VEXTINU-338215 format. One record per residue: residue in one letter; x, y, z of N, C-alpha, C in turn; residue number from 1. Coordinates in Angstrom, 2 decimals. Each point is the difference from the previous one (the first is absolute). Layout:
BEGIN
  r      n_x      n_y      n_z     ca_x     ca_y     ca_z      c_x      c_y      c_z    k
  a        X        Y        Z        X        Y        Z        X        Y        Z  NUM
...
END
This chain:
BEGIN
  r      n_x      n_y      n_z     ca_x     ca_y     ca_z      c_x      c_y      c_z    k
  m   -56.52  -269.63   179.63     0.33     0.72     1.19    -0.89     1.12     0.39    1
  n    -0.82     0.30    -1.00    -0.78     1.13     0.24    -1.33    -0.56     0.75    2
  v     0.04     0.23     1.31    -0.96    -0.65     0.83    -1.23     0.96     0.25    3
  k     0.38     1.27     0.08    -0.98     1.05     0.20     0.32     1.24    -0.85    4
  n    -1.10     0.69    -0.19     0.25     1.38    -0.67     0.41     1.09     0.89    5
  d     1.09    -0.12     0.59     0.67     1.05     0.79     1.27     0.31    -0.44    6
  n     0.74     0.94     0.79     1.34     0.53    -0.38     1.01    -1.07    -0.08    7
  s    -0.09    -0.94     1.10     1.09    -0.88     0.42    -0.01    -1.30    -0.99    8
  s    -1.14    -0.14    -0.83    -0.01    -1.11    -0.79     0.42     0.33    -1.38    9
  v     0.95    -0.93    -0.65     0.47     0.23    -1.33    -0.12    -1.39    -0.82   10
  s    -0.06     0.13    -1.27    -0.06    -1.32    -0.77     1.59    -0.48     0.00   11
  t    -0.03    -1.31    -0.45     1.20    -0.65    -0.14     0.94     0.86    -1.00   12
  e    -0.61     0.34    -1.04     0.94     0.70    -0.97     0.53     1.40     0.41   13
  e    -0.98     0.74     0.84     0.48     1.17     0.62     1.09    -0.21     1.28   14
  f    -0.19    -1.10     0.52     0.95    -0.37     1.14     1.24    -0.19    -0.42   15
  a     0.04    -0.69    -1.17     1.37    -0.45    -0.78     0.68     1.31    -0.48   16
  a    -0.78     0.94    -0.35     0.64     1.27    -0.67     0.54     1.00     1.09   17
  l    -0.36    -0.32     1.29     0.38     1.04     1.06     1.51     0.24     0.02   18
  d     0.46     1.21     0.10     1.39     0.08     0.30     0.29    -0.28     1.64   19
  d     1.27     0.02     0.29     0.37    -0.17     1.47    -0.59     0.77     1.00   20
  a    -0.07     1.44    -0.24    -0.60     0.98     0.76    -1.46    -0.27     0.31   21
  a    -0.76    -0.38    -1.11    -1.42    -0.17    -0.18    -0.22    -1.21     0.77   22
  l     0.78    -0.99    -0.15    -0.06    -1.43     0.50    -0.04     0.13     1.56   23
  l     1.13     0.88     0.50     0.18     0.08     1.41    -1.14     0.77     0.51   24
  s    -0.53     0.89    -0.65    -1.11     1.01     0.60    -1.06    -1.07     0.03   25
  w    -0.29    -0.79    -0.88    -1.14    -0.90    -0.22    -0.06    -0.85     1.17   26
  r     1.28    -0.68     0.34     0.27    -0.86     0.93    -0.29     0.55     1.39   27
  a     0.41     1.36     0.17    -0.12     0.68     1.28    -1.48     0.13     0.32   28
  e    -0.81     0.38    -1.02    -1.43     0.25     0.05    -0.79    -1.48     0.47   29
  a     0.47    -1.03    -0.69    -0.68    -1.31     0.09     0.35    -0.38     1.47   30
  r     1.32     0.15     0.58     0.25    -0.40     1.34    -0.74     0.82     1.00   31
  a    -0.12     1.43    -0.24    -0.78     0.67     0.92    -1.43    -0.36     0.07   32
  e    -0.62    -0.42    -1.12    -1.33    -0.56    -0.18    -0.19    -1.20     0.91   33
  l     0.96    -0.83    -0.25     0.02    -1.37     0.72     0.07     0.12     1.36   34
  e     0.99     1.03     0.57     0.07     0.25     1.48    -1.37     0.57     0.42   35
  r    -0.71     0.82    -0.65    -1.31     0.64     0.36    -0.98    -1.02     0.12   36
  l     0.03    -1.11    -0.84    -1.07    -1.04    -0.02     0.37    -1.07     0.97   37
  a     1.26    -0.24     0.43     0.24    -1.07     0.77    -0.56     0.24     1.35   38
  p    -0.49    -1.04     0.73    -0.74    -0.08     1.25     1.04     0.61     0.99   39
  q    -0.56     0.72     0.94     0.95     0.72     1.01     0.35    -1.22     1.15   40
  k     1.06    -0.15     0.42     0.44    -0.90     1.01    -0.74     0.41     1.23   41
  r    -0.70    -0.99     0.80    -0.57     0.22     1.18     1.08     0.07     1.16   42
  g     1.01    -0.56    -0.24     0.82    -0.20     1.06     0.25    -1.24     0.65   43
  g     1.03    -0.41     0.44     0.29    -1.35     0.38    -0.56    -0.33     1.43   44
  l     0.12    -1.29     0.36    -0.55    -0.26     1.25     0.87     0.56     1.24   45
  l     1.14     0.17    -0.25     0.92     0.38     0.98     0.15     1.69     0.08   46
  e    -0.58     0.57    -0.78     0.06     1.58    -0.01    -0.91     0.53     0.83   47
  l     0.56     0.52     1.13    -0.82     0.39     1.03    -0.10     1.54    -0.03   48
  n    -0.81     0.42    -1.15    -0.08     1.49    -0.21    -1.25     0.52     0.50   49
  t    -1.04    -0.59     0.52    -1.01     0.39     0.55    -0.27    -0.35     1.58   50
  p    -0.67     0.74     0.76    -0.28    -0.30     1.42    -0.50    -1.33     0.09   51
  f    -0.89    -0.43    -0.95    -0.91    -1.26     0.22     1.03    -1.08    -0.16   52
  r     1.00     0.01    -1.03     0.93    -1.10    -0.28     0.96     0.04     1.24   53
  q     0.32     1.08     0.51     1.05     0.12     1.28    -0.76    -0.78     1.14   54
  a    -1.38     0.24     0.10    -0.73    -0.41     1.23    -0.16    -1.71    -0.13   55
  m    -0.18    -0.36    -1.38    -0.09    -1.33    -0.27     1.09    -0.85     0.30   56
  a     1.30     0.80    -0.30     1.20    -0.77     0.11     0.29    -0.06     1.53   57
  a    -0.23     1.17     0.80     0.28    -0.11     1.28    -0.94    -1.16     0.67   58
  g    -1.19    -0.13    -0.45    -0.90    -1.04     0.71     0.53    -1.39    -0.30   59
  v     0.44    -0.14    -1.26     0.51    -1.37    -0.27     1.34    -0.28     0.74   60
  g     0.83     1.03     0.08     1.17    -0.22     0.61    -0.31    -0.34     1.61   61
  g    -0.96     0.92     0.50    -0.37    -0.31     1.52    -0.52    -1.28     0.12   62
  f    -0.80    -0.43    -0.86    -0.57    -1.36     0.19     0.92    -1.13    -0.22   63
  a     1.02     0.18    -0.79     1.11    -1.07    -0.19     0.82     0.07     1.23   64
  l     0.30     1.30     0.74     0.69    -0.10     1.07    -0.78    -0.66     1.33   65
  l    -1.25     0.20     0.09    -0.72    -0.59     0.95    -0.04    -1.57    -0.11   66
  a    -0.19    -0.36    -1.22    -0.12    -1.50    -0.33     1.38    -0.68     0.29   67
  g     1.01     0.73    -0.36     1.32    -0.46     0.26     0.32    -0.22     1.61   68
  v    -0.37     0.96     0.72     0.14     0.08     1.52    -0.79    -1.18     0.44   69
  g    -1.37    -0.19    -0.42    -0.93    -0.73     0.62     0.56    -1.51    -0.35   70
  l     0.47    -0.18    -1.15     0.61    -1.42    -0.35     1.34    -0.32     0.90   71
  l     0.71     1.01     0.31     1.08    -0.21     0.92    -0.47    -0.39     1.51   72
  f    -1.04     0.69     0.45    -0.68    -0.26     1.26    -0.44    -1.54     0.13   73
  v    -0.60    -0.33    -1.22    -0.69    -1.37    -0.03     1.23    -0.98    -0.02   74
  r     1.04     0.26    -0.79     0.98    -0.93     0.00     0.65    -0.21     1.21   75
  n     0.34     1.08     0.62     0.67    -0.14     1.45    -0.75    -0.55     1.00   76
  r    -1.48     0.11    -0.01    -0.92    -0.59     0.82    -0.12    -1.49    -0.10   77
  r     0.13    -0.32    -1.40    -0.08    -1.55    -0.17     1.32    -0.70     0.35   78
  k     1.16     0.79    -0.01     1.41    -0.48     0.60    -0.02    -0.31     1.31   79
  e    -0.69     0.82     0.87    -0.17     0.01     1.49    -0.81    -1.12     0.38   80
  q    -1.03    -0.38    -0.80    -0.78    -1.18     0.39     0.46    -1.30    -0.17   81
END
């Protein structure tokens, strides 16, 4: 288990000899290091937290609305013929 020579790495024997408080402390340090190393989430597709994403959503919504209205006109025109 001794991966690196740093403070959070311990050998198997040292790990087995840890008491509860030391084990919890080591686990908290390891978890904090994993959270630090984990890639940051970029945000989902539907999270409209930037003006660019809001504009893109409005554009897509506007296009969908125009396409739907256009299809209704085409359908009604074909019924009349």
